[in-house]
All heavy atoms as TSV, in Angstrom:
chain	resi	resn	atom	element	x	y	z
A	1	CYS	N	N	2.327	-8.971	-8.891
A	1	CYS	CA	C	2.120	-8.197	-7.672
A	1	CYS	C	C	3.515	-8.156	-6.919
A	1	CYS	O	O	4.212	-9.103	-6.934
A	1	CYS	CB	C	1.040	-8.769	-6.753
A	1	CYS	SG	S	0.210	-7.628	-5.680
A	2	ASP	N	N	3.789	-7.095	-6.224
A	2	ASP	CA	C	5.088	-7.033	-5.584
A	2	ASP	C	C	4.934	-6.217	-4.302
A	2	ASP	O	O	3.826	-5.761	-3.878
A	2	ASP	CB	C	6.259	-6.552	-6.415
A	2	ASP	CG	C	5.950	-5.120	-6.939
A	2	ASP	OD1	O	5.324	-4.312	-6.284
A	2	ASP	OD2	O	6.434	-4.872	-8.072
A	3	GLY	N	N	6.030	-5.979	-3.602
A	3	GLY	CA	C	5.947	-5.290	-2.275
A	3	GLY	C	C	5.954	-3.840	-2.337
A	3	GLY	O	O	6.098	-3.106	-1.359
A	4	LEU	N	N	5.829	-3.121	-3.463
A	4	LEU	CA	C	5.819	-1.673	-3.665
A	4	LEU	C	C	4.661	-1.254	-4.702
A	4	LEU	O	O	4.482	-1.899	-5.669
A	4	LEU	CB	C	7.166	-1.243	-4.334
A	4	LEU	CG	C	8.388	-1.642	-3.524
A	4	LEU	CD1	C	9.633	-1.193	-4.403
A	4	LEU	CD2	C	8.553	-0.828	-2.225
A	5	THR	N	N	4.111	-0.119	-4.273
A	5	THR	CA	C	3.212	0.502	-5.237
A	5	THR	C	C	3.224	2.117	-4.867
A	5	THR	O	O	3.648	2.465	-3.876
A	5	THR	CB	C	1.773	-0.049	-5.207
A	5	THR	OG1	O	1.077	0.413	-6.268
A	5	THR	CG2	C	1.120	0.301	-3.872
A	6	VAL	N	N	2.841	2.857	-5.816
A	6	VAL	CA	C	2.879	4.331	-5.748
A	6	VAL	C	C	1.518	5.011	-6.059
A	6	VAL	O	O	0.854	4.472	-6.820
A	6	VAL	CB	C	3.886	4.930	-6.695
A	6	VAL	CG1	C	3.948	6.381	-6.580
A	6	VAL	CG2	C	5.374	4.251	-6.465
A	7	ASP	N	N	1.196	5.976	-5.285
A	7	ASP	CA	C	-0.023	6.686	-5.606
A	7	ASP	C	C	0.149	7.844	-6.483
A	7	ASP	O	O	1.317	8.156	-6.896
A	7	ASP	CB	C	-0.847	7.094	-4.284
A	7	ASP	CG	C	-0.132	8.228	-3.530
A	7	ASP	OD1	O	0.819	8.763	-4.037
A	7	ASP	OD2	O	-0.577	8.549	-2.445
A	8	HIS	N	N	-0.861	8.605	-6.956
A	8	HIS	CA	C	-0.746	9.701	-7.976
A	8	HIS	C	C	0.074	10.839	-7.408
A	8	HIS	O	O	0.537	11.554	-8.193
A	8	HIS	CB	C	-2.095	10.093	-8.376
A	8	HIS	CG	C	-2.947	10.810	-7.358
A	8	HIS	ND1	N	-2.877	12.194	-7.206
A	8	HIS	CD2	C	-3.753	10.384	-6.377
A	8	HIS	CE1	C	-3.646	12.528	-6.172
A	8	HIS	NE2	N	-4.213	11.511	-5.663
A	9	ALA	N	N	0.185	10.925	-6.050
A	9	ALA	CA	C	0.968	12.050	-5.511
A	9	ALA	C	C	2.452	11.723	-5.280
A	9	ALA	O	O	3.246	12.498	-4.827
A	9	ALA	CB	C	0.362	12.450	-4.125
A	10	GLY	N	N	2.887	10.484	-5.656
A	10	GLY	CA	C	4.170	9.978	-5.561
A	10	GLY	C	C	4.593	9.372	-4.246
A	10	GLY	O	O	5.646	9.073	-3.958
A	11	ASN	N	N	3.569	9.152	-3.362
A	11	ASN	CA	C	3.778	8.462	-2.191
A	11	ASN	C	C	3.973	6.931	-2.447
A	11	ASN	O	O	3.285	6.268	-3.157
A	11	ASN	CB	C	2.644	8.686	-1.139
A	11	ASN	CG	C	2.420	10.134	-0.749
A	11	ASN	OD1	O	3.395	10.823	-0.464
A	11	ASN	ND2	N	1.206	10.560	-0.876
A	12	LEU	N	N	4.976	6.435	-1.664
A	12	LEU	CA	C	5.359	5.030	-1.789
A	12	LEU	C	C	4.696	4.211	-0.758
A	12	LEU	O	O	4.728	4.512	0.440
A	12	LEU	CB	C	6.902	4.786	-1.728
A	12	LEU	CG	C	7.424	3.447	-1.766
A	12	LEU	CD1	C	7.234	2.843	-3.237
A	12	LEU	CD2	C	8.894	3.472	-1.375
A	13	PHE	N	N	4.072	3.027	-1.080
A	13	PHE	CA	C	3.539	2.112	-0.234
A	13	PHE	C	C	4.361	0.842	-0.312
A	13	PHE	O	O	4.360	0.206	-1.394
A	13	PHE	CB	C	1.954	1.766	-0.665
A	13	PHE	CG	C	1.104	2.966	-0.427
A	13	PHE	CD1	C	1.127	4.004	-1.310
A	13	PHE	CD2	C	0.104	2.845	0.481
A	13	PHE	CE1	C	0.228	5.131	-1.108
A	13	PHE	CE2	C	-0.798	4.042	0.751
A	13	PHE	CZ	C	-0.668	5.058	-0.126
A	14	ALA	N	N	5.062	0.536	0.757
A	14	ALA	CA	C	5.998	-0.525	0.702
A	14	ALA	C	C	5.795	-1.554	1.815
A	14	ALA	O	O	5.534	-1.179	3.002
A	14	ALA	CB	C	7.374	0.020	0.882
A	15	THR	N	N	5.786	-2.900	1.584
A	15	THR	CA	C	5.545	-3.847	2.582
A	15	THR	C	C	6.779	-3.864	3.521
A	15	THR	O	O	7.871	-3.560	3.133
A	15	THR	CB	C	5.435	-5.235	2.004
A	15	THR	OG1	O	6.397	-5.622	1.065
A	15	THR	CG2	C	4.014	-5.245	1.118
A	16	MET	N	N	6.530	-4.141	4.786
A	16	MET	CA	C	7.537	-4.276	5.775
A	16	MET	C	C	7.023	-5.193	6.828
A	16	MET	O	O	5.852	-5.552	6.802
A	16	MET	CB	C	7.801	-2.921	6.300
A	16	MET	CG	C	6.724	-2.130	6.795
A	16	MET	SD	S	7.038	-0.330	7.095
A	16	MET	CE	C	8.662	-0.171	7.686
A	17	PRO	N	N	7.861	-5.716	7.785
A	17	PRO	CA	C	7.363	-6.504	8.750
A	17	PRO	C	C	6.143	-5.916	9.568
A	17	PRO	O	O	6.251	-4.827	9.937
A	17	PRO	CB	C	8.504	-6.673	9.698
A	17	PRO	CG	C	9.727	-6.471	8.817
A	17	PRO	CD	C	9.247	-5.390	7.855
A	18	GLY	N	N	5.080	-6.596	9.508
A	18	GLY	CA	C	3.867	-6.149	10.284
A	18	GLY	C	C	2.972	-5.240	9.553
A	18	GLY	O	O	1.904	-4.697	10.118
A	19	GLY	N	N	3.167	-4.913	8.287
A	19	GLY	CA	C	2.272	-3.998	7.576
A	19	GLY	C	C	2.808	-3.326	6.345
A	19	GLY	O	O	3.733	-3.926	5.686
A	20	VAL	N	N	2.248	-2.273	5.947
A	20	VAL	CA	C	2.682	-1.524	4.853
A	20	VAL	C	C	3.033	-0.055	5.260
A	20	VAL	O	O	2.167	0.581	5.784
A	20	VAL	CB	C	1.525	-1.456	3.756
A	20	VAL	CG1	C	1.843	-0.524	2.595
A	20	VAL	CG2	C	1.163	-2.817	3.389
A	21	GLY	N	N	4.282	0.231	5.063
A	21	GLY	CA	C	4.701	1.619	5.308
A	21	GLY	C	C	4.373	2.570	4.158
A	21	GLY	O	O	4.392	2.278	2.959
A	22	VAL	N	N	3.926	3.820	4.576
A	22	VAL	CA	C	3.634	4.790	3.582
A	22	VAL	C	C	4.701	5.971	3.710
A	22	VAL	O	O	4.929	6.518	4.771
A	22	VAL	CB	C	2.254	5.445	3.788
A	22	VAL	CG1	C	1.893	6.476	2.732
A	22	VAL	CG2	C	1.256	4.209	3.823
A	23	PHE	N	N	5.317	6.195	2.564
A	23	PHE	CA	C	6.394	7.226	2.574
A	23	PHE	C	C	6.146	8.280	1.490
A	23	PHE	O	O	5.732	8.049	0.415
A	23	PHE	CB	C	7.677	6.490	2.214
A	23	PHE	CG	C	8.131	5.431	3.206
A	23	PHE	CD1	C	7.725	4.011	3.020
A	23	PHE	CD2	C	8.880	5.654	4.265
A	23	PHE	CE1	C	7.900	3.107	3.871
A	23	PHE	CE2	C	9.258	4.692	5.193
A	23	PHE	CZ	C	8.706	3.395	5.037
A	24	ALA	N	N	6.486	9.457	1.971
A	24	ALA	CA	C	6.427	10.672	1.053
A	24	ALA	C	C	7.451	10.635	0.017
A	24	ALA	O	O	8.487	9.842	0.199
A	24	ALA	CB	C	6.471	11.996	1.839
A	25	PRO	N	N	7.397	11.352	-1.119
A	25	PRO	CA	C	8.400	11.310	-2.129
A	25	PRO	C	C	9.854	11.693	-1.577
A	25	PRO	O	O	10.843	11.321	-2.148
A	25	PRO	CB	C	7.983	12.448	-3.143
A	25	PRO	CG	C	6.478	12.396	-3.044
A	25	PRO	CD	C	6.223	12.158	-1.613
A	26	ASP	N	N	9.889	12.523	-0.491
A	26	ASP	CA	C	11.216	12.886	0.099
A	26	ASP	C	C	11.665	11.873	1.040
A	26	ASP	O	O	12.836	12.031	1.582
A	26	ASP	CB	C	11.012	14.223	0.821
A	26	ASP	CG	C	10.162	14.259	2.074
A	26	ASP	OD1	O	9.621	13.193	2.437
A	26	ASP	OD2	O	10.051	15.371	2.691
A	27	GLY	N	N	11.006	10.682	1.226
A	27	GLY	CA	C	11.486	9.593	2.072
A	27	GLY	C	C	10.928	9.654	3.457
A	27	GLY	O	O	11.107	8.632	4.167
A	28	LYS	N	N	10.205	10.657	3.839
A	28	LYS	CA	C	9.659	10.740	5.190
A	28	LYS	C	C	8.521	9.781	5.354
A	28	LYS	O	O	7.661	9.630	4.436
A	28	LYS	CB	C	9.109	12.108	5.409
A	28	LYS	CG	C	8.499	12.276	6.899
A	28	LYS	CD	C	7.924	13.694	7.101
A	28	LYS	CE	C	7.292	13.754	8.451
A	28	LYS	NZ	N	6.635	15.111	8.609
A	29	GLN	N	N	8.614	8.920	6.475
A	29	GLN	CA	C	7.574	7.950	6.673
A	29	GLN	C	C	6.258	8.678	7.197
A	29	GLN	O	O	6.336	9.479	8.184
A	29	GLN	CB	C	7.823	6.936	7.731
A	29	GLN	CG	C	6.828	5.837	7.764
A	29	GLN	CD	C	7.209	4.577	8.470
A	29	GLN	OE1	O	8.316	4.455	9.007
A	29	GLN	NE2	N	6.392	3.605	8.668
A	30	LEU	N	N	5.123	8.426	6.451
A	30	LEU	CA	C	3.856	9.216	6.769
A	30	LEU	C	C	2.994	8.330	7.651
A	30	LEU	O	O	2.195	8.830	8.407
A	30	LEU	CB	C	3.080	9.428	5.481
A	30	LEU	CG	C	3.843	10.318	4.385
A	30	LEU	CD1	C	2.962	10.440	3.139
A	30	LEU	CD2	C	4.056	11.743	5.086
A	31	GLY	N	N	3.302	6.985	7.664
A	31	GLY	CA	C	2.384	6.132	8.514
A	31	GLY	C	C	2.648	4.729	8.168
A	31	GLY	O	O	3.504	4.338	7.446
A	32	LEU	N	N	1.907	3.854	8.945
A	32	LEU	CA	C	2.018	2.450	8.691
A	32	LEU	C	C	0.662	1.903	8.849
A	32	LEU	O	O	-0.189	2.140	9.621
A	32	LEU	CB	C	2.886	1.840	9.984
A	32	LEU	CG	C	2.927	0.266	9.992
A	32	LEU	CD1	C	3.720	-0.251	8.909
A	32	LEU	CD2	C	3.451	-0.231	11.392
A	33	LEU	N	N	0.234	1.142	7.769
A	33	LEU	CA	C	-0.986	0.336	7.798
A	33	LEU	C	C	-0.636	-1.011	8.430
A	33	LEU	O	O	-0.082	-1.907	7.719
A	33	LEU	CB	C	-1.474	0.129	6.330
A	33	LEU	CG	C	-1.771	1.431	5.566
A	33	LEU	CD1	C	-2.023	1.071	4.159
A	33	LEU	CD2	C	-2.851	2.177	6.182
A	34	ALA	N	N	-0.938	-1.218	9.683
A	34	ALA	CA	C	-0.573	-2.389	10.470
A	34	ALA	C	C	-1.426	-3.536	10.072
A	34	ALA	O	O	-2.646	-3.538	10.002
A	34	ALA	CB	C	-0.620	-2.116	11.948
A	35	THR	N	N	-0.832	-4.704	9.652
A	35	THR	CA	C	-1.489	-5.896	9.496
A	35	THR	C	C	-1.509	-6.873	10.593
A	35	THR	O	O	-2.243	-7.875	10.627
A	35	THR	CB	C	-1.043	-6.584	8.194
A	35	THR	OG1	O	0.288	-6.902	8.279
A	35	THR	CG2	C	-1.190	-5.647	6.980
A	36	GLY	N	N	-0.384	-6.750	11.379
A	36	GLY	CA	C	-0.115	-7.668	12.529
A	36	GLY	C	C	0.443	-8.942	12.036
A	36	GLY	O	O	0.469	-10.065	12.796
A	37	ASP	N	N	0.752	-9.103	10.748
A	37	ASP	CA	C	1.253	-10.328	10.197
A	37	ASP	C	C	2.361	-9.975	9.149
A	37	ASP	O	O	2.560	-8.837	8.698
A	37	ASP	CB	C	0.165	-11.100	9.558
A	37	ASP	CG	C	0.432	-12.606	9.654
A	37	ASP	OD1	O	1.497	-13.079	9.763
A	37	ASP	OD2	O	-0.713	-13.335	9.532
A	38	ARG	N	N	2.983	-11.107	8.650
A	38	ARG	CA	C	3.982	-10.873	7.572
A	38	ARG	C	C	3.201	-10.406	6.278
A	38	ARG	O	O	2.267	-10.966	5.968
A	38	ARG	CB	C	4.689	-12.257	7.242
A	38	ARG	CG	C	5.553	-12.702	8.392
A	38	ARG	CD	C	6.157	-14.062	7.941
A	38	ARG	NE	N	5.014	-15.029	7.773
A	38	ARG	CZ	C	5.136	-16.283	7.528
A	38	ARG	NH1	N	6.325	-16.811	7.421
A	38	ARG	NH2	N	4.162	-17.015	7.435
A	39	THR	N	N	3.842	-9.339	5.730
A	39	THR	CA	C	3.154	-8.757	4.577
A	39	THR	C	C	4.059	-8.761	3.379
A	39	THR	O	O	5.189	-8.378	3.464
A	39	THR	CB	C	2.748	-7.252	4.970
A	39	THR	OG1	O	1.998	-7.316	6.201
A	39	THR	CG2	C	2.075	-6.691	3.891
A	40	ALA	N	N	3.503	-9.344	2.152
A	40	ALA	CA	C	4.449	-9.464	1.090
A	40	ALA	C	C	4.111	-8.695	-0.099
A	40	ALA	O	O	4.977	-8.228	-0.837
A	40	ALA	CB	C	4.412	-10.995	0.736
A	41	ASN	N	N	2.796	-8.443	-0.397
A	41	ASN	CA	C	2.408	-7.745	-1.658
A	41	ASN	C	C	1.346	-6.653	-1.347
A	41	ASN	O	O	0.647	-6.721	-0.444
A	41	ASN	CB	C	1.837	-8.706	-2.632
A	41	ASN	CG	C	2.797	-9.800	-2.991
A	41	ASN	OD1	O	3.922	-9.555	-3.373
A	41	ASN	ND2	N	2.375	-11.087	-2.958
A	42	VAL	N	N	1.522	-5.627	-2.085
A	42	VAL	CA	C	0.592	-4.516	-2.023
A	42	VAL	C	C	0.357	-3.968	-3.435
A	42	VAL	O	O	1.245	-3.804	-4.179
A	42	VAL	CB	C	1.083	-3.457	-1.085
A	42	VAL	CG1	C	2.390	-2.791	-1.581
A	42	VAL	CG2	C	0.034	-2.350	-0.824
A	43	ARG	N	N	-0.927	-3.547	-3.748
A	43	ARG	CA	C	-1.227	-3.106	-5.017
A	43	ARG	C	C	-2.553	-2.292	-5.059
A	43	ARG	O	O	-3.507	-2.729	-4.327
A	43	ARG	CB	C	-1.290	-4.183	-6.081
A	43	ARG	CG	C	-1.669	-3.774	-7.478
A	43	ARG	CD	C	-0.592	-3.123	-8.261
A	43	ARG	NE	N	0.540	-3.946	-8.344
A	43	ARG	CZ	C	1.761	-3.520	-8.433
A	43	ARG	NH1	N	2.065	-2.332	-8.476
A	43	ARG	NH2	N	2.814	-4.448	-8.517
A	44	PHE	N	N	-2.706	-1.145	-5.703
A	44	PHE	CA	C	-3.991	-0.477	-5.958
A	44	PHE	C	C	-4.766	-1.293	-6.985
A	44	PHE	O	O	-4.154	-1.798	-7.928
A	44	PHE	CB	C	-3.787	0.954	-6.380
A	44	PHE	CG	C	-3.331	1.849	-5.205
A	44	PHE	CD1	C	-2.083	2.162	-5.077
A	44	PHE	CD2	C	-4.248	2.423	-4.454
A	44	PHE	CE1	C	-1.591	3.081	-4.065
A	44	PHE	CE2	C	-3.883	3.250	-3.384
A	44	PHE	CZ	C	-2.526	3.582	-3.244
A	45	GLY	N	N	-6.091	-1.299	-6.800
A	45	GLY	CA	C	-6.950	-2.041	-7.793
A	45	GLY	C	C	-8.291	-1.332	-7.814
A	45	GLY	O	O	-8.525	-0.398	-7.254
A	46	GLU	N	N	-9.230	-2.058	-8.458
A	46	GLU	CA	C	-10.588	-1.648	-8.682
A	46	GLU	C	C	-10.613	-0.314	-9.332
A	46	GLU	O	O	-10.012	-0.125	-10.454
A	46	GLU	CB	C	-11.434	-1.774	-7.394
A	46	GLU	CG	C	-11.661	-3.235	-6.991
A	46	GLU	CD	C	-12.563	-3.392	-5.785
A	46	GLU	OE1	O	-12.830	-2.441	-5.126
A	46	GLU	OE2	O	-12.981	-4.591	-5.590
A	47	GLU	N	N	-11.177	0.685	-8.762
A	47	GLU	CA	C	-11.286	1.981	-9.330
A	47	GLU	C	C	-9.985	2.906	-8.936
A	47	GLU	O	O	-9.933	4.089	-9.265
A	47	GLU	CB	C	-12.554	2.730	-8.860
A	47	GLU	CG	C	-13.757	2.048	-9.234
A	47	GLU	CD	C	-13.926	2.055	-10.759
A	47	GLU	OE1	O	-13.577	3.012	-11.441
A	47	GLU	OE2	O	-14.370	0.937	-11.226
A	48	GLY	N	N	-9.016	2.282	-8.387
A	48	GLY	CA	C	-7.747	2.921	-7.988
A	48	GLY	C	C	-7.670	3.412	-6.581
A	48	GLY	O	O	-6.498	3.688	-6.061
A	49	ALA	N	N	-8.778	3.459	-5.775
A	49	ALA	CA	C	-8.668	3.881	-4.421
A	49	ALA	C	C	-8.702	2.696	-3.459
A	49	ALA	O	O	-8.727	2.931	-2.194
A	49	ALA	CB	C	-9.905	4.834	-4.111
A	50	THR	N	N	-8.750	1.487	-3.936
A	50	THR	CA	C	-8.664	0.332	-3.127
A	50	THR	C	C	-7.214	-0.216	-3.061
A	50	THR	O	O	-6.711	-0.564	-4.194
A	50	THR	CB	C	-9.721	-0.820	-3.528
A	50	THR	OG1	O	-11.011	-0.229	-3.754
A	50	THR	CG2	C	-9.766	-1.882	-2.664
A	51	LEU	N	N	-6.806	-0.429	-1.897
A	51	LEU	CA	C	-5.464	-1.102	-1.746
A	51	LEU	C	C	-5.588	-2.405	-1.234
A	51	LEU	O	O	-6.312	-2.676	-0.240
A	51	LEU	CB	C	-4.670	-0.182	-0.614
A	51	LEU	CG	C	-3.183	-0.426	-0.541
A	51	LEU	CD1	C	-2.386	0.041	-1.743
A	51	LEU	CD2	C	-2.609	0.185	0.695
A	52	PHE	N	N	-4.997	-3.260	-1.973
A	52	PHE	CA	C	-5.083	-4.771	-1.675
A	52	PHE	C	C	-3.734	-5.115	-1.116
A	52	PHE	O	O	-2.602	-4.767	-1.609
A	52	PHE	CB	C	-5.298	-5.614	-2.951
A	52	PHE	CG	C	-6.643	-5.479	-3.460
A	52	PHE	CD1	C	-6.998	-4.536	-4.392
A	52	PHE	CD2	C	-7.725	-6.178	-2.996
A	52	PHE	CE1	C	-8.432	-4.397	-4.912
A	52	PHE	CE2	C	-9.020	-6.041	-3.335
A	52	PHE	CZ	C	-9.327	-5.176	-4.384
A	53	ILE	N	N	-3.716	-5.859	-0.010
A	53	ILE	CA	C	-2.531	-6.260	0.797
A	53	ILE	C	C	-2.531	-7.738	1.012
A	53	ILE	O	O	-3.539	-8.341	1.494
A	53	ILE	CB	C	-2.431	-5.522	2.167
A	53	ILE	CG1	C	-2.445	-3.981	1.887
A	53	ILE	CG2	C	-1.213	-5.978	2.860
A	53	ILE	CD1	C	-2.676	-3.225	3.237
A	54	CYS	N	N	-1.534	-8.461	0.560
A	54	CYS	CA	C	-1.342	-9.857	0.933
A	54	CYS	C	C	-0.517	-9.981	2.209
A	54	CYS	O	O	0.570	-9.612	2.232
A	54	CYS	CB	C	-0.593	-10.668	-0.212
A	54	CYS	SG	S	-1.529	-10.662	-1.667
A	55	ALA	N	N	-1.204	-10.532	3.279
A	55	ALA	CA	C	-0.559	-10.576	4.619
A	55	ALA	C	C	-0.679	-12.065	5.021
A	55	ALA	O	O	-1.713	-12.521	5.413
A	55	ALA	CB	C	-1.150	-9.692	5.621
A	56	ASN	N	N	0.396	-12.808	4.928
A	56	ASN	CA	C	0.439	-14.193	5.300
A	56	ASN	C	C	-0.608	-15.051	4.491
A	56	ASN	O	O	-0.482	-15.101	3.299
A	56	ASN	CB	C	0.395	-14.419	6.724
A	56	ASN	CG	C	0.940	-15.731	7.188
A	56	ASN	OD1	O	1.545	-16.422	6.451
A	56	ASN	ND2	N	0.796	-16.068	8.453
A	57	HIS	N	N	-1.661	-15.483	5.106
A	57	HIS	CA	C	-2.694	-16.157	4.430
A	57	HIS	C	C	-3.945	-15.366	4.267
A	57	HIS	O	O	-4.968	-15.963	4.014
A	57	HIS	CB	C	-2.963	-17.526	5.258
A	57	HIS	CG	C	-1.773	-18.452	5.459
A	57	HIS	ND1	N	-1.318	-19.140	4.333
A	57	HIS	CD2	C	-1.153	-18.836	6.457
A	57	HIS	CE1	C	-0.238	-19.886	4.781
A	57	HIS	NE2	N	-0.174	-19.715	6.005
A	58	ASN	N	N	-3.869	-14.106	4.348
A	58	ASN	CA	C	-5.068	-13.257	4.211
A	58	ASN	C	C	-4.754	-12.228	3.056
A	58	ASN	O	O	-3.738	-11.808	2.798
A	58	ASN	CB	C	-5.177	-12.454	5.483
A	58	ASN	CG	C	-5.495	-13.350	6.680
A	58	ASN	OD1	O	-6.428	-14.027	6.732
A	58	ASN	ND2	N	-4.509	-13.306	7.651
A	59	LEU	N	N	-5.957	-11.975	2.325
A	59	LEU	CA	C	-5.990	-10.870	1.410
A	59	LEU	C	C	-6.810	-9.760	2.049
A	59	LEU	O	O	-8.030	-9.921	2.372
A	59	LEU	CB	C	-6.680	-11.309	0.023
A	59	LEU	CG	C	-6.846	-10.248	-0.971
A	59	LEU	CD1	C	-5.421	-9.637	-1.344
A	59	LEU	CD2	C	-7.496	-10.832	-2.164
A	60	LEU	N	N	-6.142	-8.581	2.315
A	60	LEU	CA	C	-6.843	-7.569	2.977
A	60	LEU	C	C	-7.167	-6.365	1.888
A	60	LEU	O	O	-6.530	-6.312	0.864
A	60	LEU	CB	C	-5.954	-6.866	3.953
A	60	LEU	CG	C	-5.301	-7.890	5.019
A	60	LEU	CD1	C	-4.238	-7.155	5.798
A	60	LEU	CD2	C	-6.324	-8.564	5.821
A	61	ARG	N	N	-8.194	-5.661	2.135
A	61	ARG	CA	C	-8.644	-4.677	1.169
A	61	ARG	C	C	-8.918	-3.455	2.107
A	61	ARG	O	O	-9.777	-3.477	3.065
A	61	ARG	CB	C	-9.904	-5.134	0.542
A	61	ARG	CG	C	-10.503	-4.237	-0.479
A	61	ARG	CD	C	-11.622	-4.888	-1.046
A	61	ARG	NE	N	-12.720	-3.884	-0.962
A	61	ARG	CZ	C	-13.911	-4.073	-1.548
A	61	ARG	NH1	N	-14.219	-5.233	-2.080
A	61	ARG	NH2	N	-14.779	-3.139	-1.449
A	62	ILE	N	N	-8.311	-2.316	1.702
A	62	ILE	CA	C	-8.606	-1.019	2.369
A	62	ILE	C	C	-8.965	0.028	1.404
A	62	ILE	O	O	-8.221	0.243	0.366
A	62	ILE	CB	C	-7.232	-0.674	3.064
A	62	ILE	CG1	C	-6.883	-1.684	4.128
A	62	ILE	CG2	C	-7.427	0.743	3.759
A	62	ILE	CD1	C	-5.506	-1.461	4.753
A	63	GLU	N	N	-10.005	0.775	1.619
A	63	GLU	CA	C	-10.386	1.877	0.823
A	63	GLU	C	C	-9.547	3.169	1.292
A	63	GLU	O	O	-9.416	3.438	2.494
A	63	GLU	CB	C	-11.840	2.252	0.953
A	63	GLU	CG	C	-12.853	1.197	0.567
A	63	GLU	CD	C	-12.570	0.803	-0.924
A	63	GLU	OE1	O	-12.433	1.731	-1.797
A	63	GLU	OE2	O	-12.747	-0.395	-1.295
A	64	THR	N	N	-8.961	3.792	0.320
A	64	THR	CA	C	-8.021	4.960	0.694
A	64	THR	C	C	-8.677	6.361	0.159
A	64	THR	O	O	-9.641	6.301	-0.641
A	64	THR	CB	C	-6.754	4.735	0.016
A	64	THR	OG1	O	-6.748	4.852	-1.366
A	64	THR	CG2	C	-6.023	3.445	0.440
A	65	ARG	N	N	-8.036	7.390	0.571
A	65	ARG	CA	C	-8.415	8.745	-0.004
A	65	ARG	C	C	-7.557	9.140	-1.064
A	65	ARG	O	O	-7.804	10.216	-1.649
A	65	ARG	CB	C	-8.249	9.743	1.171
A	65	ARG	CG	C	-9.161	9.551	2.386
A	65	ARG	CD	C	-9.021	10.659	3.359
A	65	ARG	NE	N	-9.489	10.179	4.639
A	65	ARG	CZ	C	-9.218	10.804	5.735
A	65	ARG	NH1	N	-8.438	11.954	5.873
A	65	ARG	NH2	N	-9.619	10.437	6.905
A	66	THR	N	N	-6.713	8.303	-1.536
A	66	THR	CA	C	-5.798	8.538	-2.658
A	66	THR	C	C	-6.134	7.581	-3.781
A	66	THR	O	O	-6.870	6.594	-3.541
A	66	THR	CB	C	-4.341	8.556	-2.147
A	66	THR	OG1	O	-3.523	9.017	-3.217
A	66	THR	CG2	C	-3.944	7.123	-1.822
A	67	LYS	N	N	-5.466	7.781	-4.849
A	67	LYS	CA	C	-5.632	6.787	-5.971
A	67	LYS	C	C	-4.185	6.327	-6.456
A	67	LYS	O	O	-3.297	7.152	-6.381
A	67	LYS	CB	C	-6.379	7.317	-7.153
A	67	LYS	CG	C	-7.909	7.456	-6.844
A	67	LYS	CD	C	-8.613	7.624	-8.187
A	67	LYS	CE	C	-10.093	7.578	-7.918
A	67	LYS	NZ	N	-10.855	7.395	-9.187
A	68	GLY	N	N	-4.112	5.122	-6.875
A	68	GLY	CA	C	-2.858	4.598	-7.371
A	68	GLY	C	C	-2.472	5.201	-8.632
A	68	GLY	O	O	-3.224	5.713	-9.406
A	69	LEU	N	N	-1.179	5.335	-8.760
A	69	LEU	CA	C	-0.666	5.819	-10.052
A	69	LEU	C	C	-1.240	5.178	-11.231
A	69	LEU	O	O	-1.262	3.926	-11.385
A	69	LEU	CB	C	0.942	5.691	-10.058
A	69	LEU	CG	C	1.714	6.318	-11.146
A	69	LEU	CD1	C	1.502	7.897	-11.076
A	69	LEU	CD2	C	3.174	6.027	-11.063
A	70	GLY	N	N	-1.664	5.944	-12.318
A	70	GLY	CA	C	-2.285	5.273	-13.493
A	70	GLY	C	C	-3.828	5.224	-13.350
A	70	GLY	O	O	-4.461	4.822	-14.339
A	71	PHE	N	N	-4.430	5.572	-12.168
A	71	PHE	CA	C	-5.902	5.455	-12.050
A	71	PHE	C	C	-6.522	6.863	-12.050
A	71	PHE	O	O	-7.783	6.988	-11.797
A	71	PHE	CB	C	-6.188	4.816	-10.708
A	71	PHE	CG	C	-6.031	3.311	-10.746
A	71	PHE	CD1	C	-4.832	2.693	-10.277
A	71	PHE	CD2	C	-6.971	2.461	-11.298
A	71	PHE	CE1	C	-4.667	1.426	-10.231
A	71	PHE	CE2	C	-6.803	1.133	-11.330
A	71	PHE	CZ	C	-5.613	0.553	-10.754
A	72	GLU	N	N	-5.714	7.926	-12.357
A	72	GLU	CA	C	-6.327	9.292	-12.306
A	72	GLU	C	C	-7.612	9.404	-13.151
A	72	GLU	O	O	-7.737	9.017	-14.203
A	72	GLU	CB	C	-5.385	10.358	-12.603
A	72	GLU	CG	C	-4.179	10.401	-11.726
A	72	GLU	CD	C	-3.056	9.405	-12.037
A	72	GLU	OE1	O	-2.648	9.102	-13.167
A	72	GLU	OE2	O	-2.731	8.814	-11.009
């Protein structure tokens, strides 16, 4: 697991202080999934629409409207 993952549309999910930034393929920031804590790892899992985030001593799970690359 690492601090970067990509969805099927090419959007980058990157860990950053306080959460996971979501960036379009052109580099524009689309949003921030705020964790309120140090965030180190992010990865799509299960059926591809679940985003797992390691934030300090917590494992967070978020259902998304997108799917990770390779889960189409």
